[in-house]
Backbone as a printed PyTorch tensor [residue, N CA C, xyz], in Angstrom:
tensor([[[-70.4540,  53.8920,  46.7320],
         [-70.9420,  53.6140,  48.0820],
         [-69.8020,  53.1870,  48.9960]],

        [[-68.8780,  52.3620,  48.4480],
         [-67.7610,  51.9260,  49.2790],
         [-66.9390,  53.1110,  49.7360]],

        [[-66.6880,  54.0640,  48.8140],
         [-65.9230,  55.2450,  49.1810],
         [-66.6330,  56.0610,  50.2320]],

        [[-67.9510,  56.1790,  50.1000],
         [-68.7330,  56.9250,  51.0800],
         [-68.6610,  56.2570,  52.4390]],

        [[-68.7260,  54.9310,  52.4580],
         [-68.6560,  54.2000,  53.7200],
         [-67.3250,  54.4190,  54.4000]],

        [[-66.2480,  54.3460,  53.6650],
         [-64.9110,  54.5510,  54.2320],
         [-64.7680,  55.9570,  54.7690]],

        [[-65.2640,  56.9410,  54.0190],
         [-65.1630,  58.3230,  54.4630],
         [-65.9790,  58.5530,  55.7240]],

        [[-67.1920,  58.0050,  55.7390],
         [-68.0490,  58.1650,  56.9130],
         [-67.4090,  57.5510,  58.1390]],

        [[-66.8310,  56.3690,  57.9740],
         [-66.1730,  55.7150,  59.1030],
         [-65.0120,  56.5440,  59.6130]],

        [[-64.2590,  57.1250,  58.6870],
         [-63.1170,  57.9400,  59.0960],
         [-63.5690,  59.1640,  59.8800]],

        [[-64.6420,  59.7980,  59.4270],
         [-65.1560,  60.9750,  60.1250],
         [-65.6020,  60.6130,  61.5290]],

        [[-66.2800,  59.4880,  61.6790],
         [-66.7580,  59.0620,  62.9900],
         [-65.6070,  58.7650,  63.9260]],

        [[-64.4890,  58.3380,  63.3760],
         [-63.3610,  57.9630,  64.2150],
         [-62.4560,  59.1330,  64.5680]],

        [[-62.5790,  60.2380,  63.8720],
         [-61.6230,  61.3310,  64.0420],
         [-61.5400,  61.8140,  65.4810]],

        [[-62.6640,  61.8570,  66.1680],
         [-62.6500,  62.3440,  67.5350],
         [-61.8880,  61.4300,  68.4580]],

        [[-61.9370,  60.1190,  68.2020],
         [-61.2730,  59.1540,  69.0650],
         [-59.8080,  58.9770,  68.7190]],

        [[-59.4710,  59.0410,  67.4480],
         [-58.1210,  58.7220,  67.0110],
         [-57.2960,  59.9910,  66.8070]],

        [[-57.1540,  60.7620,  67.8690],
         [-56.4290,  62.0210,  67.7620],
         [-54.9890,  61.7870,  67.3560]],

        [[-54.3400,  60.7550,  67.9170],
         [-52.9430,  60.4840,  67.6000],
         [-52.7750,  59.9480,  66.1930]],

        [[-53.8730,  59.6270,  65.5450],
         [-53.8440,  59.0490,  64.2150],
         [-54.2170,  60.1020,  63.1710]],

        [[-54.0240,  61.3550,  63.4970],
         [-54.3460,  62.4310,  62.5550],
         [-53.3760,  63.5810,  62.7530]],

        [[-52.0910,  63.2650,  62.7430],
         [-51.0610,  64.2490,  63.0370],
         [-50.6340,  65.0050,  61.7870]],

        [[-50.0450,  66.2060,  61.9520],
         [-49.4890,  66.9240,  60.8060],
         [-48.3890,  66.0950,  60.1480]],

        [[-48.3010,  66.1500,  58.8410],
         [-47.3150,  65.3590,  58.1210],
         [-45.9300,  65.9840,  58.2560]],

        [[-44.9170,  65.1310,  58.4410],
         [-43.5300,  65.5850,  58.4990],
         [-42.9370,  65.5710,  57.0870]],

        [[-41.9410,  66.4080,  56.8330],
         [-41.3250,  66.4200,  55.4980],
         [-40.5710,  65.1260,  55.2280]],

        [[-40.5520,  64.7180,  53.9710],
         [-39.8540,  63.4950,  53.5920],
         [-38.3410,  63.7020,  53.6090]],

        [[-37.6290,  62.7280,  54.1810],
         [-36.1670,  62.7620,  54.1860],
         [-35.6370,  62.2960,  52.8350]],

        [[-34.4200,  62.7350,  52.4950],
         [-33.8200,  62.3230,  51.2260],
         [-33.0970,  60.9810,  51.3960]],

        [[-32.6810,  60.3960,  50.2720],
         [-32.0530,  59.0740,  50.2950],
         [-30.7870,  59.0540,  51.1440]],

        [[-29.9700,  60.0890,  51.0360],
         [-28.7110,  60.1180,  51.7730],
         [-28.9510,  60.0750,  53.2740]],

        [[-29.9700,  60.7830,  53.7250],
         [-30.2820,  60.7960,  55.1560],
         [-30.7430,  59.4260,  55.6220]],

        [[-31.5930,  58.7790,  54.8350],
         [-32.0810,  57.4570,  55.2090],
         [-30.9480,  56.4370,  55.2440]],

        [[-30.0440,  56.5210,  54.2980],
         [-28.9110,  55.6050,  54.2700],
         [-27.9950,  55.8310,  55.4700]],

        [[-27.8550,  57.0790,  55.8730],
         [-26.9600,  57.4080,  56.9920],
         [-27.4510,  56.8260,  58.3070]],

        [[-28.7600,  56.8010,  58.5180],
         [-29.2900,  56.3490,  59.8130],
         [-29.7430,  54.8970,  59.8060]],

        [[-29.6920,  54.2310,  58.6570],
         [-30.2080,  52.8610,  58.5590],
         [-29.6410,  51.9960,  59.6780]],

        [[-30.5480,  51.2780,  60.3520],
         [-30.1470,  50.4550,  61.4960],
         [-30.6920,  49.0490,  61.3080]],

        [[-29.8030,  48.0840,  61.4320],
         [-30.2140,  46.6740,  61.3530],
         [-30.1130,  46.0600,  62.7390]],

        [[-31.2210,  45.6380,  63.2780],
         [-31.2520,  45.0390,  64.6020],
         [-30.8050,  43.5880,  64.5080]],

        [[-30.0420,  43.1290,  65.5280],
         [-29.4880,  41.7770,  65.4460],
         [-30.4500,  40.6960,  65.9200]],

        [[-31.6670,  41.0670,  66.2760],
         [-32.6660,  40.0720,  66.6650],
         [-33.2500,  39.3790,  65.4430]],

        [[-34.1090,  38.3920,  65.6710],
         [-34.7150,  37.6620,  64.5560],
         [-35.6600,  38.5500,  63.7600]],

        [[-35.9150,  38.2320,  62.5040],
         [-36.9200,  38.9720,  61.7360],
         [-38.2480,  38.9220,  62.4800]],

        [[-38.9150,  40.0520,  62.5460],
         [-40.1460,  40.1030,  63.3420],
         [-41.0110,  41.2730,  62.9210]],

        [[-42.2740,  41.1900,  63.3300],
         [-43.2240,  42.2790,  63.1800],
         [-43.7510,  42.6030,  64.5760]],

        [[-43.7910,  43.8790,  64.9070],
         [-44.2810,  44.3180,  66.2100],
         [-45.4060,  45.3230,  66.0110]],

        [[-46.5670,  44.9640,  66.5130],
         [-47.7370,  45.8450,  66.4260],
         [-47.8440,  46.6490,  67.7180]],

        [[-47.9180,  47.9760,  67.5730],
         [-48.1440,  48.8610,  68.7060],
         [-49.6000,  49.3230,  68.6700]],

        [[-50.2510,  49.2340,  69.8170],
         [-51.6130,  49.7380,  69.9250],
         [-51.6820,  50.6640,  71.1300]],

        [[-52.0070,  51.9300,  70.9000],
         [-52.1140,  52.9050,  71.9660],
         [-53.5600,  52.8970,  72.4710]],

        [[-53.7180,  52.6530,  73.7730],
         [-55.0290,  52.4470,  74.3690],
         [-55.3460,  53.5640,  75.3640]],

        [[-56.5310,  54.1430,  75.2460],
         [-56.9990,  55.1530,  76.1910],
         [-57.3080,  54.4800,  77.5240]],

        [[-56.6710,  54.9340,  78.6030],
         [-56.8450,  54.3000,  79.9100],
         [-58.2630,  54.4630,  80.4600]],

        [[-58.9380,  55.5180,  80.0780],
         [-60.2740,  55.7770,  80.6160],
         [-61.3320,  54.9640,  79.8940]],

        [[-61.2530,  54.9330,  78.5700],
         [-62.3030,  54.2820,  77.7890],
         [-61.9570,  52.8580,  77.3690]],

        [[-60.6660,  52.5200,  77.3830],
         [-60.2490,  51.2200,  76.8860],
         [-60.2360,  51.1230,  75.3730]],

        [[-60.4910,  52.2280,  74.6930],
         [-60.5340,  52.2290,  73.2370],
         [-59.1480,  52.5060,  72.6500]],

        [[-58.8940,  51.9310,  71.4830],
         [-57.6360,  52.1720,  70.7990],
         [-57.5700,  53.5720,  70.2300]],

        [[-56.3840,  54.1850,  70.3250],
         [-56.1960,  55.5460,  69.8240],
         [-55.2620,  55.6130,  68.6200]],

        [[-54.4150,  54.6130,  68.4490],
         [-53.4670,  54.6530,  67.3300],
         [-52.8730,  53.2650,  67.1320]],

        [[-52.4910,  52.9850,  65.8950],
         [-51.8500,  51.7250,  65.5160],
         [-50.5870,  52.0270,  64.7300]],

        [[-49.5450,  51.2510,  64.9760],
         [-48.3310,  51.3560,  64.1600],
         [-47.6600,  49.9880,  64.1170]],

        [[-46.6760,  49.8460,  63.2380],
         [-46.0670,  48.5290,  63.0130],
         [-44.5610,  48.6870,  62.8530]],

        [[-43.8070,  48.0190,  63.7260],
         [-42.3490,  47.9810,  63.5690],
         [-41.9660,  46.7290,  62.7940]],

        [[-41.1150,  46.9060,  61.8110],
         [-40.6650,  45.8110,  60.9520],
         [-39.1600,  45.6480,  61.1200]],

        [[-38.7500,  44.4630,  61.5440],
         [-37.3200,  44.1550,  61.6450],
         [-36.9580,  43.2470,  60.4830]],

        [[-36.4040,  43.8640,  59.4520],
         [-36.0560,  43.1430,  58.2190],
         [-34.6100,  43.4830,  57.8550]],

        [[-34.3440,  43.8490,  56.6100],
         [-32.9920,  44.2430,  56.2210],
         [-32.5520,  45.4850,  56.9850]],

        [[-33.4980,  46.2760,  57.4510],
         [-33.2710,  47.3280,  58.4370],
         [-34.5370,  47.4140,  59.2850]],

        [[-34.4350,  48.1010,  60.4310],
         [-35.5980,  48.1940,  61.2960],
         [-36.2450,  49.5560,  61.1410]],

        [[-37.5400,  49.5400,  60.8480],
         [-38.3090,  50.7680,  60.6370],
         [-39.6250,  50.6480,  61.3870]],

        [[-40.2880,  51.7910,  61.5830],
         [-41.6410,  51.8030,  62.1390],
         [-42.5700,  52.4750,  61.1420]],

        [[-43.5880,  51.7480,  60.7300],
         [-44.6630,  52.3060,  59.9100],
         [-45.6260,  52.9770,  60.8850]],

        [[-45.6620,  54.3100,  60.8500],
         [-46.4320,  55.1080,  61.8100],
         [-47.4650,  55.9260,  61.0450]],

        [[-48.4720,  55.2660,  60.4810],
         [-49.4010,  55.9540,  59.5760],
         [-50.1640,  57.0890,  60.2430]],

        [[-49.9960,  58.2880,  59.6880],
         [-50.6260,  59.4940,  60.2230],
         [-50.2800,  59.6890,  61.6990]],

        [[-49.0760,  59.2430,  62.0830],
         [-48.6820,  59.2790,  63.4850],
         [-48.1320,  60.6220,  63.9370]],

        [[-47.9750,  60.7380,  65.2500],
         [-47.5370,  61.9850,  65.8680],
         [-46.0490,  62.0170,  66.1710]],

        [[-45.3890,  60.8660,  66.1820],
         [-44.0120,  60.8210,  66.6610],
         [-43.0780,  61.6000,  65.7480]],

        [[-42.1700,  62.3260,  66.3820],
         [-41.0830,  62.9780,  65.6530],
         [-39.8850,  63.0660,  66.5830]],

        [[-38.7100,  63.0860,  66.0060],
         [-37.4730,  63.3340,  66.7350],
         [-36.4550,  63.8260,  65.7280]],

        [[-35.5760,  64.7100,  66.1750],
         [-34.5980,  65.3000,  65.2610],
         [-33.7080,  64.2520,  64.6190]],

        [[-33.4360,  63.1600,  65.3480],
         [-32.5090,  62.1430,  64.8420],
         [-33.2240,  61.0060,  64.1220]],

        [[-34.5350,  61.1250,  63.9630],
         [-35.3250,  60.0570,  63.3290],
         [-35.9730,  60.5990,  62.0610]],

        [[-35.3560,  60.3730,  60.9060],
         [-35.9630,  60.8580,  59.6630],
         [-37.2010,  60.0500,  59.3040]],

        [[-38.0490,  60.6580,  58.5200],
         [-39.3090,  60.0390,  58.1270],
         [-39.5070,  60.1950,  56.6320]],

        [[-40.0890,  59.1930,  56.0360],
         [-40.5250,  59.3050,  54.6410],
         [-41.8470,  58.5540,  54.4990]],

        [[-42.8510,  59.2710,  54.0380],
         [-44.1630,  58.6710,  53.7690],
         [-44.6620,  57.8270,  54.9410]],

        [[-44.6100,  58.4160,  56.1410],
         [-45.1290,  57.7880,  57.3630],
         [-44.3060,  56.6000,  57.8360]],

        [[-43.0940,  56.4430,  57.3450],
         [-42.1810,  55.4220,  57.8390],
         [-41.0260,  56.1120,  58.5610]],

        [[-40.7600,  55.6850,  59.7970],
         [-39.6690,  56.2130,  60.6130],
         [-38.4570,  55.3070,  60.4480]],

        [[-37.2750,  55.9130,  60.2690],
         [-36.0480,  55.1550,  60.0020],
         [-35.0520,  55.3190,  61.1550]],

        [[-34.0920,  54.3870,  61.1960],
         [-33.0680,  54.4480,  62.2290],
         [-33.5910,  54.0480,  63.5870]],

        [[-34.3420,  52.9290,  63.6410],
         [-35.0150,  52.5410,  64.8800],
         [-34.0690,  51.7220,  65.7570]],

        [[-33.1340,  52.4180,  66.3760],
         [-32.2360,  51.8240,  67.3580],
         [-33.0250,  51.5050,  68.6270]],

        [[-32.4420,  50.7570,  69.5700],
         [-33.1410,  50.5290,  70.8390],
         [-33.5440,  51.8120,  71.5420]],

        [[-32.6920,  52.8390,  71.4990],
         [-33.0360,  54.1070,  72.1490],
         [-34.2330,  54.7650,  71.4770]],

        [[-34.2770,  54.7150,  70.1510],
         [-35.4010,  55.3090,  69.4290],
         [-36.6840,  54.5300,  69.7130]],

        [[-36.5720,  53.2100,  69.7530],
         [-37.7630,  52.4090,  70.0500],
         [-38.2970,  52.7280,  71.4430]],

        [[-37.4080,  52.8880,  72.4210],
         [-37.8460,  53.2650,  73.7690],
         [-38.5000,  54.6390,  73.7630]],

        [[-37.9260,  55.5610,  73.0110],
         [-38.4990,  56.9070,  72.9190],
         [-39.8740,  56.8720,  72.2760]],

        [[-40.0330,  56.0060,  71.2790],
         [-41.3230,  55.8840,  70.6120],
         [-42.3820,  55.4070,  71.5850]],

        [[-42.0780,  54.3220,  72.3000],
         [-43.0270,  53.8080,  73.3000],
         [-43.2820,  54.8290,  74.3890]],

        [[-42.1960,  55.4210,  74.8800],
         [-42.3160,  56.3470,  75.9960],
         [-43.0790,  57.6060,  75.6630]],

        [[-43.0280,  58.0260,  74.4230],
         [-43.7570,  59.2320,  74.0260],
         [-45.2580,  58.9900,  74.0240]],

        [[-45.6740,  57.7800,  73.6940],
         [-47.0990,  57.4790,  73.6130],
         [-47.6940,  57.0350,  74.9460]],

        [[-46.8780,  56.4010,  75.7880],
         [-47.3710,  55.9460,  77.0890],
         [-47.3360,  57.1200,  78.0660]],

        [[-48.4590,  57.4080,  78.6870],
         [-48.5590,  58.5260,  79.6110],
         [-49.7320,  58.2700,  80.5450]],

        [[-50.0690,  59.2430,  81.3580],
         [-51.1050,  59.0110,  82.3660],
         [-52.4490,  58.6490,  81.7500]],

        [[-52.6810,  59.0550,  80.5080],
         [-53.9720,  58.8170,  79.8720],
         [-53.9870,  57.6240,  78.9300]],

        [[-52.8190,  57.1050,  78.5480],
         [-52.7410,  56.0230,  77.5720],
         [-51.6510,  55.0290,  77.9470]],

        [[-51.8590,  53.7680,  77.5910],
         [-50.7910,  52.7880,  77.6730],
         [-50.5990,  52.1680,  76.2900]],

        [[-49.5050,  51.4290,  76.1490],
         [-49.1480,  50.8550,  74.8480],
         [-49.1010,  49.3340,  74.9500]],

        [[-49.8590,  48.6820,  74.0930],
         [-49.8000,  47.2230,  73.9690],
         [-48.8130,  46.8990,  72.8480]],

        [[-47.7880,  46.1220,  73.1900],
         [-46.7190,  45.7880,  72.2440],
         [-46.7850,  44.2930,  71.9510]],

        [[-47.1240,  43.9450,  70.7200],
         [-47.2920,  42.5420,  70.3200],
         [-46.2790,  42.2100,  69.2290]],

        [[-45.4690,  41.1830,  69.4870],
         [-44.3920,  40.8260,  68.5670],
         [-44.5190,  39.3730,  68.1240]],

        [[-44.2710,  39.1480,  66.8470],
         [-44.2460,  37.7860,  66.3220],
         [-43.0210,  37.6470,  65.4150]],

        [[-42.2800,  36.5620,  65.6210],
         [-41.1580,  36.2750,  64.7390],
         [-41.6810,  35.7530,  63.4060]],

        [[-41.0160,  36.1610,  62.3400],
         [-41.4200,  35.7580,  60.9940],
         [-40.1820,  35.3270,  60.2210]],

        [[-40.4050,  34.7990,  59.0300],
         [-39.2750,  34.4320,  58.1770],
         [-38.6370,  35.6870,  57.6000]],

        [[-37.3800,  35.6000,  57.1660],
         [-36.7670,  36.7550,  56.5120],
         [-37.5780,  37.2330,  55.3090]],

        [[-38.1910,  36.2980,  54.5900],
         [-38.9820,  36.6710,  53.4160],
         [-40.2380,  37.4460,  53.8220]],

        [[-40.9050,  37.0030,  54.8680],
         [-42.0800,  37.7330,  55.3460],
         [-41.7050,  39.1290,  55.8320]],

        [[-40.6070,  39.2100,  56.5790],
         [-40.1700,  40.5120,  57.0990],
         [-39.8250,  41.4650,  55.9660]],

        [[-39.1170,  40.9500,  54.9570],
         [-38.7200,  41.8350,  53.8680],
         [-39.9160,  42.2710,  53.0320]],

        [[-40.9010,  41.3930,  52.8730],
         [-42.1130,  41.7970,  52.1690],
         [-42.8330,  42.8840,  52.9530]],

        [[-42.9160,  42.7300,  54.2710],
         [-43.5460,  43.7620,  55.0980],
         [-42.8070,  45.0870,  54.9480]],

        [[-41.4770,  45.0240,  54.9460],
         [-40.6620,  46.2270,  54.7470],
         [-40.9880,  46.8930,  53.4070]],

        [[-41.0550,  46.1000,  52.3580],
         [-41.3690,  46.6570,  51.0390],
         [-42.7670,  47.2690,  51.0130]],

        [[-43.7170,  46.6060,  51.6460],
         [-45.0930,  47.1080,  51.6400],
         [-45.2200,  48.4350,  52.3760]],

        [[-44.5740,  48.5440,  53.5380],
         [-44.7250,  49.7930,  54.2980],
         [-43.9480,  50.9380,  53.6580]],

        [[-42.7800,  50.6420,  53.0850],
         [-41.9900,  51.7170,  52.5000],
         [-42.5440,  52.1760,  51.1540]],

        [[-43.4070,  51.3620,  50.5520],
         [-44.0160,  51.7460,  49.2750],
         [-45.4690,  52.1850,  49.4320]],

        [[-45.9820,  52.1430,  50.6400],
         [-47.4060,  52.4150,  50.8650],
         [-47.7890,  53.8600,  50.5840]],

        [[-46.9180,  54.7850,  50.9210],
         [-47.2460,  56.2050,  50.7820],
         [-47.9040,  56.7390,  52.0320]],

        [[-48.1080,  58.0500,  52.0580],
         [-48.7000,  58.6910,  53.2260],
         [-50.1330,  58.2380,  53.4360]],

        [[-50.5210,  58.2230,  54.7110],
         [-51.8380,  57.7430,  55.1070],
         [-52.6510,  58.9010,  55.6580]],

        [[-53.9150,  58.9640,  55.2840],
         [-54.7950,  60.0280,  55.7610],
         [-55.1080,  59.8560,  57.2400]],

        [[-55.4130,  60.9450,  57.9120],
         [-55.7800,  60.8880,  59.3120],
         [-56.9290,  59.9290,  59.5540]],

        [[-56.8580,  59.1980,  60.6820],
         [-57.8630,  58.2160,  61.1110],
         [-57.8200,  56.9210,  60.3090]],

        [[-56.8560,  56.7840,  59.3910],
         [-56.7270,  55.5580,  58.5990],
         [-55.5460,  54.7040,  59.0680]],

        [[-55.0390,  54.9390,  60.2880],
         [-53.8420,  54.2170,  60.7360],
         [-54.0720,  52.7130,  60.7960]],

        [[-55.1590,  52.2800,  61.4220],
         [-55.4340,  50.8480,  61.5240],
         [-55.8360,  50.2540,  60.1820]],

        [[-56.5460,  51.0350,  59.4000],
         [-56.9320,  50.5880,  58.0660],
         [-55.6930,  50.2880,  57.2280]],

        [[-54.7260,  51.2050,  57.2510],
         [-53.5100,  51.0140,  56.4620],
         [-52.6810,  49.8600,  56.9950]],

        [[-52.5380,  49.7710,  58.3190],
         [-51.7190,  48.7170,  58.9090],
         [-52.3250,  47.3390,  58.6810]],

        [[-53.6240,  47.2110,  58.8750],
         [-54.2720,  45.9210,  58.6450],
         [-54.2100,  45.5290,  57.1700]],

        [[-54.2990,  46.5030,  56.2790],
         [-54.2050,  46.2140,  54.8490],
         [-52.8220,  45.6870,  54.4830]],

        [[-51.7850,  46.2650,  55.0830],
         [-50.4260,  45.7890,  54.8530],
         [-50.2700,  44.3600,  55.3660]],

        [[-50.6840,  44.1150,  56.5930],
         [-50.5200,  42.7930,  57.1910],
         [-51.2270,  41.7070,  56.3810]],

        [[-52.4060,  42.0140,  55.8820],
         [-53.1950,  41.0240,  55.1510],
         [-52.5240,  40.5790,  53.8540]],

        [[-51.5570,  41.3400,  53.3700],
         [-50.8560,  40.9930,  52.1250],
         [-49.6600,  40.0820,  52.3480]],

        [[-49.3450,  39.7940,  53.6170],
         [-48.1800,  38.9800,  53.9370],
         [-48.6070,  37.5230,  54.1070]],

        [[-47.9810,  36.5880,  53.4190],
         [-48.3280,  35.1750,  53.6030],
         [-48.2460,  34.7860,  55.0800]],

        [[-49.2750,  34.0960,  55.5530],
         [-49.3520,  33.7380,  56.9510],
         [-50.1960,  34.6920,  57.7740]],

        [[-50.5250,  35.8450,  57.1820],
         [-51.3280,  36.8460,  57.8850],
         [-52.6580,  37.0920,  57.1510]],

        [[-53.0550,  36.1340,  56.3350],
         [-54.2770,  36.3180,  55.5500],
         [-55.5260,  36.4080,  56.4210]],

        [[-55.4330,  35.9650,  57.6570],
         [-56.5990,  36.0250,  58.5450],
         [-56.8960,  37.4420,  59.0230]],

        [[-55.9610,  38.3570,  58.8300],
         [-56.1640,  39.7380,  59.2650],
         [-57.1780,  40.4090,  58.3450]],

        [[-58.2620,  40.8860,  58.9260],
         [-59.2800,  41.6180,  58.1770],
         [-59.0610,  43.1180,  58.3250]],

        [[-59.2930,  43.8330,  57.2470],
         [-59.1070,  45.2770,  57.2740],
         [-60.0770,  45.9180,  58.2550]],

        [[-59.5560,  46.8150,  59.0870],
         [-60.3890,  47.4610,  60.0970],
         [-59.9090,  48.8840,  60.3560]],

        [[-60.8210,  49.7290,  60.7820],
         [-60.4710,  51.0830,  61.1950],
         [-60.1530,  51.1530,  62.6950]],

        [[-60.3480,  50.0750,  63.4210],
         [-60.2890,  50.1290,  64.8790],
         [-59.0090,  49.4920,  65.4150]],

        [[-58.1500,  50.2620,  66.0940],
         [-56.9060,  49.7020,  66.6340],
         [-57.1300,  48.5070,  67.5420]],

        [[-58.1440,  48.5720,  68.4040],
         [-58.4100,  47.4550,  69.3050],
         [-58.7650,  46.1830,  68.5680]],

        [[-59.5500,  46.3050,  67.5240],
         [-59.9370,  45.1370,  66.7250],
         [-58.7200,  44.5180,  66.0380]],

        [[-57.8360,  45.3730,  65.5360],
         [-56.6350,  44.8520,  64.8900],
         [-55.7480,  44.1490,  65.9190]],

        [[-55.6230,  44.7200,  67.1040],
         [-54.8360,  44.0950,  68.1620],
         [-55.3870,  42.7200,  68.5220]],

        [[-56.6900,  42.6020,  68.5870],
         [-57.3170,  41.3060,  68.8870],
         [-57.0040,  40.2780,  67.7920]],

        [[-57.0690,  40.7150,  66.5430],
         [-56.7620,  39.7980,  65.4490],
         [-55.3000,  39.3690,  65.4890]],

        [[-54.4300,  40.3160,  65.7680],
         [-52.9920,  40.0200,  65.8170],
         [-52.6940,  39.0380,  66.9400]],

        [[-53.3690,  39.2060,  68.0740],
         [-53.1510,  38.3290,  69.2290],
         [-53.5110,  36.8820,  68.9260]],

        [[-54.4120,  36.6730,  67.9720],
         [-54.8510,  35.3190,  67.6310],
         [-53.8590,  34.5750,  66.7490]],

        [[-52.8500,  35.2760,  66.2310],
         [-51.8490,  34.6260,  65.3990],
         [-50.9430,  33.7480,  66.2620]],

        [[-50.4650,  32.6400,  65.7280],
         [-49.5850,  31.7760,  66.5260],
         [-48.2400,  32.4390,  66.8050]],

        [[-47.7570,  32.2640,  68.0380],
         [-46.4180,  32.7220,  68.3880],
         [-46.3010,  34.1690,  68.8030]],

        [[-47.4140,  34.8670,  68.9910],
         [-47.3680,  36.2880,  69.3570],
         [-47.0750,  36.4370,  70.8490]],

        [[-46.1030,  37.2830,  71.1820],
         [-45.8470,  37.6410,  72.5780],
         [-46.3540,  39.0580,  72.8120]],

        [[-46.8850,  39.3060,  74.0030],
         [-47.5270,  40.5920,  74.2910],
         [-46.9490,  41.2020,  75.5650]],

        [[-46.6500,  42.4880,  75.4930],
         [-46.2380,  43.2580,  76.6530],
         [-47.1030,  44.5080,  76.7280]],

        [[-47.3310,  44.9870,  77.9390],
         [-48.0620,  46.2420,  78.1430],
         [-47.0950,  47.2420,  78.7660]],

        [[-46.9540,  48.3870,  78.1320],
         [-46.0120,  49.4050,  78.5900],
         [-46.7820,  50.6100,  79.1010]],

        [[-46.4450,  51.0270,  80.3320],
         [-47.1360,  52.1490,  80.9630],
         [-46.1380,  53.1720,  81.5000]],

        [[-46.5270,  54.4260,  81.4490],
         [-45.8430,  55.5000,  82.1420],
         [-46.9220,  56.3770,  82.7530]],

        [[-46.5590,  57.1510,  83.7530],
         [-47.5570,  57.9660,  84.4380],
         [-47.1880,  59.4450,  84.4030]],

        [[-46.5770,  59.8660,  83.2780],
         [-46.1890,  61.2700,  83.1660],
         [-47.3070,  62.0820,  82.5380]],

        [[-46.9880,  63.2620,  82.0890],
         [-47.9890,  64.2090,  81.5990],
         [-48.8980,  63.6030,  80.5400]],

        [[-50.1670,  63.9800,  80.6120],
         [-51.1290,  63.5230,  79.6030],
         [-50.8920,  64.1800,  78.2500]],

        [[-50.0900,  65.2150,  78.2200],
         [-49.8440,  65.9810,  76.9940],
         [-48.8410,  65.2310,  76.1170]],

        [[-49.3050,  64.7160,  75.0070],
         [-48.4320,  63.9750,  74.0950],
         [-47.2570,  64.8280,  73.6400]],

        [[-47.5000,  66.1020,  73.4050],
         [-46.4340,  66.9850,  72.9310],
         [-45.2960,  67.0500,  73.9400]],

        [[-45.6270,  67.0750,  75.2290],
         [-44.5800,  67.1150,  76.2520],
         [-43.7240,  65.8510,  76.2030]],

        [[-44.3720,  64.7010,  76.0180],
         [-43.6310,  63.4510,  75.9200],
         [-42.7280,  63.4240,  74.7030]],

        [[-43.2140,  63.9200,  73.5970],
         [-42.4070,  63.9660,  72.3800],
         [-41.1950,  64.8630,  72.5630]],

        [[-41.4020,  66.0230,  73.1630],
         [-40.2940,  66.9610,  73.3660],
         [-39.2700,  66.3960,  74.3390]],

        [[-39.7430,  65.7350,  75.4180],
         [-38.8210,  65.1470,  76.3940],
         [-37.9550,  64.0790,  75.7470]],

        [[-38.5700,  63.1900,  74.9860],
         [-37.8090,  62.1070,  74.3680],
         [-36.9370,  62.6090,  73.2270]],

        [[-37.3630,  63.6450,  72.5440],
         [-36.5180,  64.2510,  71.5240],
         [-35.2420,  64.7990,  72.1670]],

        [[-35.3820,  65.4560,  73.3240],
         [-34.2160,  65.9900,  74.0180],
         [-33.2810,  64.8700,  74.4700]],

        [[-33.8470,  63.7710,  74.9640],
         [-33.0240,  62.6390,  75.3850],
         [-32.2550,  62.0430,  74.2110]],

        [[-32.9100,  61.8990,  73.0770],
         [-32.2340,  61.3640,  71.9050],
         [-31.1520,  62.3090,  71.4110]],

        [[-31.4240,  63.6030,  71.4340],
         [-30.4300,  64.5810,  71.0210],
         [-29.2050,  64.5600,  71.9310]],

        [[-29.4440,  64.2290,  73.2170],
         [-28.3370,  64.1580,  74.1750],
         [-27.5800,  62.8370,  74.0930]],

        [[-28.0610,  61.9490,  73.2390],
         [-27.3930,  60.6700,  73.0530],
         [-27.6730,  59.6680,  74.1430]],

        [[-28.8670,  59.7740,  74.7480],
         [-29.2230,  58.8570,  75.8250],
         [-29.4420,  57.4630,  75.2740]],

        [[-28.6600,  56.5070,  75.7290],
         [-28.8240,  55.1250,  75.2720],
         [-28.2990,  54.9280,  73.8630]],

        [[-28.6000,  53.7600,  73.3100],
         [-28.1540,  53.4630,  71.9440],
         [-29.1600,  52.5500,  71.2790]]])
């Protein structure tokens, strides 16, 4: 029955969570991941991204950036791709400031905005989050929030996070944690996600920013 419930919920969400049911990208090899590994000089932190439909106010996708021994984005069943950003099992590597801007900018458009929630954590919490996301494996379409909330709930200090299929619900739970800072990122370009991805891919290929 539990399996049936999860499957039914996923089917009901498929229409809403279009960005959470993207084609899978090929896994990068170890040498590629080592080559692009990026360690951000900021404090250890977790950043929850929630993509919100401007018309309905409903969440469309959830992802989690982890700043630990290196900075990565857990993008379960996500749409983001860039030639300079290798991926393995729904984890994006080499998250420099330019890549992070491209990630936000690709999702923010005339139809959606991005809620960015960040909380500083201990090095131990950050590294556990890193281990959990890099060992999680690929995530099925419409399970982005389910996978992200499941990861968060395993980290000491985040036990209050309940597993959910709904990006908005997860964002609300994350906001209730102590020390969370929130920003809302908007752009007013094409509603076509593919156009945003291609534009930011070209910018990254041209070496825009760092």
